[in-house]
PDB file as gemmi writes it, atoms N, CA and C in Angstrom:
CRYST1    1.000    1.000    1.000  90.00  90.00  90.00 P 1                      
ATOM      1  N   MET A   1     -24.321  12.859 -19.585  1.00  0.00           N  
ATOM      2  CA  MET A   1     -24.763  12.289 -18.333  1.00  0.00           C  
ATOM      3  C   MET A   1     -23.781  11.203 -17.900  1.00  0.00           C  
ATOM      4  N   PRO A   2     -23.013  11.484 -16.865  1.00  0.00           N  
ATOM      5  CA  PRO A   2     -22.083  10.467 -16.352  1.00  0.00           C  
ATOM      6  C   PRO A   2     -22.848   9.318 -15.686  1.00  0.00           C  
ATOM      7  N   THR A   3     -22.304   8.130 -15.860  1.00  0.00           N  
ATOM      8  CA  THR A   3     -22.948   6.961 -15.247  1.00  0.00           C  
ATOM      9  C   THR A   3     -21.936   6.212 -14.396  1.00  0.00           C  
ATOM     10  N   ILE A   4     -22.472   5.422 -13.496  1.00  0.00           N  
ATOM     11  CA  ILE A   4     -21.666   4.538 -12.673  1.00  0.00           C  
ATOM     12  C   ILE A   4     -22.346   3.188 -12.666  1.00  0.00           C  
ATOM     13  N   THR A   5     -21.554   2.130 -12.701  1.00  0.00           N  
ATOM     14  CA  THR A   5     -22.104   0.778 -12.683  1.00  0.00           C  
ATOM     15  C   THR A   5     -21.829   0.155 -11.325  1.00  0.00           C  
ATOM     16  N   ILE A   6     -22.893  -0.286 -10.668  1.00  0.00           N  
ATOM     17  CA  ILE A   6     -22.789  -0.935  -9.363  1.00  0.00           C  
ATOM     18  C   ILE A   6     -23.554  -2.244  -9.437  1.00  0.00           C  
ATOM     19  N   ASP A   7     -22.855  -3.333  -9.137  1.00  0.00           N  
ATOM     20  CA  ASP A   7     -23.446  -4.675  -9.186  1.00  0.00           C  
ATOM     21  C   ASP A   7     -24.134  -4.951 -10.518  1.00  0.00           C  
ATOM     22  N   GLY A   8     -23.488  -4.496 -11.601  1.00  0.00           N  
ATOM     23  CA  GLY A   8     -24.002  -4.777 -12.934  1.00  0.00           C  
ATOM     24  C   GLY A   8     -25.114  -3.858 -13.409  1.00  0.00           C  
ATOM     25  N   THR A   9     -25.510  -2.893 -12.589  1.00  0.00           N  
ATOM     26  CA  THR A   9     -26.576  -1.964 -12.967  1.00  0.00           C  
ATOM     27  C   THR A   9     -25.981  -0.580 -13.159  1.00  0.00           C  
ATOM     28  N   GLU A  10     -26.322   0.048 -14.301  1.00  0.00           N  
ATOM     29  CA  GLU A  10     -25.841   1.393 -14.591  1.00  0.00           C  
ATOM     30  C   GLU A  10     -26.776   2.429 -13.994  1.00  0.00           C  
ATOM     31  N   TYR A  11     -26.170   3.459 -13.388  1.00  0.00           N  
ATOM     32  CA  TYR A  11     -26.954   4.545 -12.797  1.00  0.00           C  
ATOM     33  C   TYR A  11     -26.469   5.871 -13.365  1.00  0.00           C  
ATOM     34  N   ASP A  12     -27.408   6.744 -13.679  1.00  0.00           N  
ATOM     35  CA  ASP A  12     -27.102   8.105 -14.105  1.00  0.00           C  
ATOM     36  C   ASP A  12     -26.788   8.897 -12.842  1.00  0.00           C  
ATOM     37  N   THR A  13     -25.554   9.361 -12.714  1.00  0.00           N  
ATOM     38  CA  THR A  13     -25.168  10.046 -11.481  1.00  0.00           C  
ATOM     39  C   THR A  13     -25.934  11.356 -11.278  1.00  0.00           C  
ATOM     40  N   ASP A  14     -26.404  11.960 -12.368  1.00  0.00           N  
ATOM     41  CA  ASP A  14     -27.199  13.182 -12.235  1.00  0.00           C  
ATOM     42  C   ASP A  14     -28.542  12.914 -11.563  1.00  0.00           C  
ATOM     43  N   GLN A  15     -28.980  11.672 -11.606  1.00  0.00           N  
ATOM     44  CA  GLN A  15     -30.284  11.316 -11.037  1.00  0.00           C  
ATOM     45  C   GLN A  15     -30.181  10.797  -9.595  1.00  0.00           C  
ATOM     46  N   LEU A  16     -28.980  10.682  -9.076  1.00  0.00           N  
ATOM     47  CA  LEU A  16     -28.817  10.183  -7.722  1.00  0.00           C  
ATOM     48  C   LEU A  16     -29.228  11.248  -6.705  1.00  0.00           C  
ATOM     49  N   SER A  17     -29.672  10.790  -5.540  1.00  0.00           N  
ATOM     50  CA  SER A  17     -30.004  11.724  -4.459  1.00  0.00           C  
ATOM     51  C   SER A  17     -28.723  12.383  -3.966  1.00  0.00           C  
ATOM     52  N   ASP A  18     -28.882  13.479  -3.243  1.00  0.00           N  
ATOM     53  CA  ASP A  18     -27.709  14.160  -2.704  1.00  0.00           C  
ATOM     54  C   ASP A  18     -26.931  13.234  -1.767  1.00  0.00           C  
ATOM     55  N   ASN A  19     -27.639  12.435  -0.987  1.00  0.00           N  
ATOM     56  CA  ASN A  19     -26.971  11.500  -0.082  1.00  0.00           C  
ATOM     57  C   ASN A  19     -26.205  10.440  -0.876  1.00  0.00           C  
ATOM     58  N   ALA A  20     -26.798   9.920  -1.944  1.00  0.00           N  
ATOM     59  CA  ALA A  20     -26.119   8.929  -2.779  1.00  0.00           C  
ATOM     60  C   ALA A  20     -24.883   9.546  -3.433  1.00  0.00           C  
ATOM     61  N   LYS A  21     -24.984  10.796  -3.869  1.00  0.00           N  
ATOM     62  CA  LYS A  21     -23.825  11.482  -4.463  1.00  0.00           C  
ATOM     63  C   LYS A  21     -22.715  11.645  -3.424  1.00  0.00           C  
ATOM     64  N   ALA A  22     -23.093  11.941  -2.186  1.00  0.00           N  
ATOM     65  CA  ALA A  22     -22.102  12.085  -1.119  1.00  0.00           C  
ATOM     66  C   ALA A  22     -21.434  10.740  -0.841  1.00  0.00           C  
ATOM     67  N   GLN A  23     -22.217   9.655  -0.834  1.00  0.00           N  
ATOM     68  CA  GLN A  23     -21.657   8.316  -0.624  1.00  0.00           C  
ATOM     69  C   GLN A  23     -20.717   7.949  -1.761  1.00  0.00           C  
ATOM     70  N   LEU A  24     -21.101   8.296  -2.981  1.00  0.00           N  
ATOM     71  CA  LEU A  24     -20.252   8.029  -4.145  1.00  0.00           C  
ATOM     72  C   LEU A  24     -18.944   8.800  -4.043  1.00  0.00           C  
ATOM     73  N   ALA A  25     -19.026  10.058  -3.638  1.00  0.00           N  
ATOM     74  CA  ALA A  25     -17.815  10.871  -3.489  1.00  0.00           C  
ATOM     75  C   ALA A  25     -16.902  10.271  -2.416  1.00  0.00           C  
ATOM     76  N   SER A  26     -17.486   9.791  -1.330  1.00  0.00           N  
ATOM     77  CA  SER A  26     -16.695   9.164  -0.264  1.00  0.00           C  
ATOM     78  C   SER A  26     -16.047   7.881  -0.759  1.00  0.00           C  
ATOM     79  N   LEU A  27     -16.778   7.093  -1.525  1.00  0.00           N  
ATOM     80  CA  LEU A  27     -16.233   5.860  -2.094  1.00  0.00           C  
ATOM     81  C   LEU A  27     -15.063   6.169  -3.017  1.00  0.00           C  
ATOM     82  N   GLN A  28     -15.222   7.186  -3.856  1.00  0.00           N  
ATOM     83  CA  GLN A  28     -14.146   7.562  -4.770  1.00  0.00           C  
ATOM     84  C   GLN A  28     -12.928   8.070  -3.998  1.00  0.00           C  
ATOM     85  N   ALA A  29     -13.157   8.804  -2.916  1.00  0.00           N  
ATOM     86  CA  ALA A  29     -12.053   9.287  -2.089  1.00  0.00           C  
ATOM     87  C   ALA A  29     -11.309   8.111  -1.466  1.00  0.00           C  
ATOM     88  N   CYS A  30     -12.056   7.101  -1.020  1.00  0.00           N  
ATOM     89  CA  CYS A  30     -11.431   5.905  -0.449  1.00  0.00           C  
ATOM     90  C   CYS A  30     -10.591   5.181  -1.493  1.00  0.00           C  
ATOM     91  N   GLU A  31     -11.117   5.051  -2.692  1.00  0.00           N  
ATOM     92  CA  GLU A  31     -10.370   4.378  -3.760  1.00  0.00           C  
ATOM     93  C   GLU A  31      -9.094   5.140  -4.092  1.00  0.00           C  
ATOM     94  N   ASN A  32      -9.171   6.464  -4.126  1.00  0.00           N  
ATOM     95  CA  ASN A  32      -7.978   7.277  -4.383  1.00  0.00           C  
ATOM     96  C   ASN A  32      -6.956   7.110  -3.272  1.00  0.00           C  
ATOM     97  N   LYS A  33      -7.420   7.077  -2.025  1.00  0.00           N  
ATOM     98  CA  LYS A  33      -6.521   6.912  -0.880  1.00  0.00           C  
ATOM     99  C   LYS A  33      -5.837   5.548  -0.933  1.00  0.00           C  
ATOM    100  N   ILE A  34      -6.581   4.511  -1.277  1.00  0.00           N  
ATOM    101  CA  ILE A  34      -6.002   3.169  -1.387  1.00  0.00           C  
ATOM    102  C   ILE A  34      -4.912   3.161  -2.455  1.00  0.00           C  
ATOM    103  N   ARG A  35      -5.169   3.780  -3.603  1.00  0.00           N  
ATOM    104  CA  ARG A  35      -4.149   3.841  -4.655  1.00  0.00           C  
ATOM    105  C   ARG A  35      -2.894   4.558  -4.156  1.00  0.00           C  
ATOM    106  N   GLN A  36      -3.080   5.678  -3.437  1.00  0.00           N  
ATOM    107  CA  GLN A  36      -1.931   6.423  -2.936  1.00  0.00           C  
ATOM    108  C   GLN A  36      -1.167   5.610  -1.898  1.00  0.00           C  
ATOM    109  N   LEU A  37      -1.888   4.910  -1.032  1.00  0.00           N  
ATOM    110  CA  LEU A  37      -1.232   4.076  -0.025  1.00  0.00           C  
ATOM    111  C   LEU A  37      -0.463   2.922  -0.666  1.00  0.00           C  
ATOM    112  N   GLN A  38      -0.987   2.368  -1.760  1.00  0.00           N  
ATOM    113  CA  GLN A  38      -0.274   1.306  -2.467  1.00  0.00           C  
ATOM    114  C   GLN A  38       1.030   1.835  -3.050  1.00  0.00           C  
ATOM    115  N   ILE A  39       0.994   3.058  -3.564  1.00  0.00           N  
ATOM    116  CA  ILE A  39       2.207   3.691  -4.079  1.00  0.00           C  
ATOM    117  C   ILE A  39       3.190   3.920  -2.939  1.00  0.00           C  
ATOM    118  N   ASP A  40       2.688   4.446  -1.808  1.00  0.00           N  
ATOM    119  CA  ASP A  40       3.549   4.687  -0.649  1.00  0.00           C  
ATOM    120  C   ASP A  40       4.164   3.384  -0.145  1.00  0.00           C  
ATOM    121  N   LEU A  41       3.375   2.318  -0.111  1.00  0.00           N  
ATOM    122  CA  LEU A  41       3.880   1.021   0.331  1.00  0.00           C  
ATOM    123  C   LEU A  41       5.006   0.544  -0.583  1.00  0.00           C  
ATOM    124  N   ALA A  42       4.834   0.686  -1.884  1.00  0.00           N  
ATOM    125  CA  ALA A  42       5.875   0.273  -2.828  1.00  0.00           C  
ATOM    126  C   ALA A  42       7.160   1.075  -2.597  1.00  0.00           C  
ATOM    127  N   ILE A  43       7.019   2.361  -2.306  1.00  0.00           N  
ATOM    128  CA  ILE A  43       8.190   3.208  -2.039  1.00  0.00           C  
ATOM    129  C   ILE A  43       8.908   2.724  -0.781  1.00  0.00           C  
ATOM    130  N   VAL A  44       8.151   2.475   0.274  1.00  0.00           N  
ATOM    131  CA  VAL A  44       8.753   2.051   1.541  1.00  0.00           C  
ATOM    132  C   VAL A  44       9.390   0.664   1.404  1.00  0.00           C  
ATOM    133  N   GLN A  45       8.745  -0.232   0.676  1.00  0.00           N  
ATOM    134  CA  GLN A  45       9.329  -1.561   0.481  1.00  0.00           C  
ATOM    135  C   GLN A  45      10.640  -1.468  -0.295  1.00  0.00           C  
ATOM    136  N   THR A  46      10.689  -0.592  -1.281  1.00  0.00           N  
ATOM    137  CA  THR A  46      11.921  -0.398  -2.051  1.00  0.00           C  
ATOM    138  C   THR A  46      13.014   0.174  -1.162  1.00  0.00           C  
ATOM    139  N   ALA A  47      12.656   1.144  -0.338  1.00  0.00           N  
ATOM    140  CA  ALA A  47      13.629   1.742   0.579  1.00  0.00           C  
ATOM    141  C   ALA A  47      14.131   0.700   1.575  1.00  0.00           C  
ATOM    142  N   ARG A  48      13.215  -0.124   2.113  1.00  0.00           N  
ATOM    143  CA  ARG A  48      13.615  -1.160   3.066  1.00  0.00           C  
ATOM    144  C   ARG A  48      14.633  -2.103   2.424  1.00  0.00           C  
ATOM    145  N   GLN A  49      14.388  -2.483   1.184  1.00  0.00           N  
ATOM    146  CA  GLN A  49      15.317  -3.374   0.486  1.00  0.00           C  
ATOM    147  C   GLN A  49      16.680  -2.695   0.319  1.00  0.00           C  
ATOM    148  N   ALA A  50      16.664  -1.415  -0.045  1.00  0.00           N  
ATOM    149  CA  ALA A  50      17.919  -0.687  -0.232  1.00  0.00           C  
ATOM    150  C   ALA A  50      18.677  -0.569   1.088  1.00  0.00           C  
ATOM    151  N   TYR A  51      17.964  -0.302   2.184  1.00  0.00           N  
ATOM    152  CA  TYR A  51      18.618  -0.216   3.488  1.00  0.00           C  
ATOM    153  C   TYR A  51      19.203  -1.567   3.887  1.00  0.00           C  
ATOM    154  N   GLY A  52      18.482  -2.626   3.607  1.00  0.00           N  
ATOM    155  CA  GLY A  52      18.994  -3.962   3.912  1.00  0.00           C  
ATOM    156  C   GLY A  52      20.271  -4.264   3.152  1.00  0.00           C  
ATOM    157  N   LEU A  53      20.286  -3.913   1.880  1.00  0.00           N  
ATOM    158  CA  LEU A  53      21.499  -4.128   1.073  1.00  0.00           C  
ATOM    159  C   LEU A  53      22.647  -3.267   1.571  1.00  0.00           C  
ATOM    160  N   ALA A  54      22.337  -2.020   1.944  1.00  0.00           N  
ATOM    161  CA  ALA A  54      23.375  -1.132   2.462  1.00  0.00           C  
ATOM    162  C   ALA A  54      23.930  -1.681   3.769  1.00  0.00           C  
ATOM    163  N   LEU A  55      23.053  -2.206   4.619  1.00  0.00           N  
ATOM    164  CA  LEU A  55      23.499  -2.793   5.883  1.00  0.00           C  
ATOM    165  C   LEU A  55      24.413  -3.981   5.633  1.00  0.00           C  
ATOM    166  N   LYS A  56      24.028  -4.843   4.715  1.00  0.00           N  
ATOM    167  CA  LYS A  56      24.874  -6.006   4.394  1.00  0.00           C  
ATOM    168  C   LYS A  56      26.249  -5.555   3.931  1.00  0.00           C  
ATOM    169  N   GLY A  57      26.300  -4.454   3.195  1.00  0.00           N  
ATOM    170  CA  GLY A  57      27.581  -3.933   2.729  1.00  0.00           C  
ATOM    171  C   GLY A  57      28.444  -3.390   3.853  1.00  0.00           C  
ATOM    172  N   GLU A  58      27.843  -3.042   4.963  1.00  0.00           N  
ATOM    173  CA  GLU A  58      28.574  -2.506   6.108  1.00  0.00           C  
ATOM    174  C   GLU A  58      29.004  -3.577   7.096  1.00  0.00           C  
ATOM    175  N   LEU A  59      28.461  -4.773   6.982  1.00  0.00           N  
ATOM    176  CA  LEU A  59      28.781  -5.843   7.922  1.00  0.00           C  
ATOM    177  C   LEU A  59      30.139  -6.437   7.612  1.00  0.00           C  
ATOM    178  N   PRO A  60      30.866  -6.844   8.664  1.00  0.00           N  
ATOM    179  CA  PRO A  60      32.163  -7.491   8.425  1.00  0.00           C  
ATOM    180  C   PRO A  60      31.970  -8.802   7.676  1.00  0.00           C  
ATOM    181  N   GLU A  61      32.882  -9.104   6.768  1.00  0.00           N  
ATOM    182  CA  GLU A  61      32.773 -10.329   5.984  1.00  0.00           C  
ATOM    183  C   GLU A  61      33.224 -11.523   6.800  1.00  0.00           C  
ATOM    184  N   GLY A  62      32.639 -12.677   6.513  1.00  0.00           N  
ATOM    185  CA  GLY A  62      33.075 -13.916   7.118  1.00  0.00           C  
ATOM    186  C   GLY A  62      32.525 -14.193   8.498  1.00  0.00           C  
ATOM    187  N   GLU A  63      31.859 -13.263   9.107  1.00  0.00           N  
ATOM    188  CA  GLU A  63      31.307 -13.491  10.435  1.00  0.00           C  
ATOM    189  C   GLU A  63      29.838 -13.865  10.305  1.00  0.00           C  
ATOM    190  N   THR A  64      29.503 -15.025  10.772  1.00  0.00           N  
ATOM    191  CA  THR A  64      28.102 -15.431  10.785  1.00  0.00           C  
ATOM    192  C   THR A  64      27.748 -15.781  12.219  1.00  0.00           C  
ATOM    193  N   THR A  65      26.919 -14.974  12.785  1.00  0.00           N  
ATOM    194  CA  THR A  65      26.454 -15.243  14.141  1.00  0.00           C  
ATOM    195  C   THR A  65      24.949 -15.311  14.108  1.00  0.00           C  
ATOM    196  N   THR A  66      24.425 -15.996  15.065  1.00  0.00           N  
ATOM    197  CA  THR A  66      22.982 -16.114  15.171  1.00  0.00           C  
ATOM    198  C   THR A  66      22.528 -15.284  16.357  1.00  0.00           C  
ATOM    199  N   ALA A  67      21.487 -14.526  16.162  1.00  0.00           N  
ATOM    200  CA  ALA A  67      20.948 -13.707  17.239  1.00  0.00           C  
ATOM    201  C   ALA A  67      20.381 -14.600  18.330  1.00  0.00           C  
ATOM    202  N   ALA A  68      20.148 -14.022  19.501  1.00  0.00           N  
ATOM    203  CA  ALA A  68      19.644 -14.782  20.646  1.00  0.00           C  
ATOM    204  C   ALA A  68      18.308 -15.449  20.354  1.00  0.00           C  
ATOM    205  N   ASN A  69      17.526 -14.869  19.446  1.00  0.00           N  
ATOM    206  CA  ASN A  69      16.214 -15.445  19.138  1.00  0.00           C  
ATOM    207  C   ASN A  69      16.275 -16.481  18.018  1.00  0.00           C  
ATOM    208  N   GLY A  70      17.470 -16.821  17.555  1.00  0.00           N  
ATOM    209  CA  GLY A  70      17.619 -17.856  16.553  1.00  0.00           C  
ATOM    210  C   GLY A  70      17.512 -17.361  15.120  1.00  0.00           C  
ATOM    211  N   GLU A  71      17.300 -16.050  14.949  1.00  0.00           N  
ATOM    212  CA  GLU A  71      17.192 -15.491  13.601  1.00  0.00           C  
ATOM    213  C   GLU A  71      18.564 -15.001  13.158  1.00  0.00           C  
ATOM    214  N   GLU A  72      18.722 -14.934  11.871  1.00  0.00           N  
ATOM    215  CA  GLU A  72      19.943 -14.364  11.335  1.00  0.00           C  
ATOM    216  C   GLU A  72      19.953 -12.878  11.683  1.00  0.00           C  
ATOM    217  N   PRO A  73      21.134 -12.296  11.890  1.00  0.00           N  
ATOM    218  CA  PRO A  73      21.203 -10.863  12.179  1.00  0.00           C  
ATOM    219  C   PRO A  73      20.556 -10.052  11.063  1.00  0.00           C  
ATOM    220  N   GLY A  74      19.767  -9.058  11.452  1.00  0.00           N  
ATOM    221  CA  GLY A  74      19.100  -8.195  10.486  1.00  0.00           C  
ATOM    222  C   GLY A  74      17.798  -8.744   9.984  1.00  0.00           C  
ATOM    223  N   GLU A  75      17.469  -9.975  10.323  1.00  0.00           N  
ATOM    224  CA  GLU A  75      16.222 -10.589   9.882  1.00  0.00           C  
ATOM    225  C   GLU A  75      15.101 -10.083  10.778  1.00  0.00           C  
ATOM    226  N   THR A  76      14.051  -9.588  10.168  1.00  0.00           N  
ATOM    227  CA  THR A  76      12.926  -9.071  10.945  1.00  0.00           C  
ATOM    228  C   THR A  76      11.645  -9.735  10.502  1.00  0.00           C  
ATOM    229  N   HIS A  77      10.678  -9.735  11.404  1.00  0.00           N  
ATOM    230  CA  HIS A  77       9.362 -10.304  11.089  1.00  0.00           C  
ATOM    231  C   HIS A  77       8.286  -9.344  11.464  1.00  0.00           C  
TER     232      HIS A  77                                                      
END                                                                             
């Protein structure tokens, strides 16, 4: 008998109503999606860092200019 603990109380999932089982399945799907999105975010952040480094490698050396908005070139917010 699989159990789930919610707010410190253990529940036998076999004893849950069909609606409660559906809510549990939706909750688990959300948790899985969040984990996948966290992985995707880490991938994109790593790629962004690599692109930034590659861009710096392509910039002419010794030139420091400030963009019209006062930020360093390539700086984003």
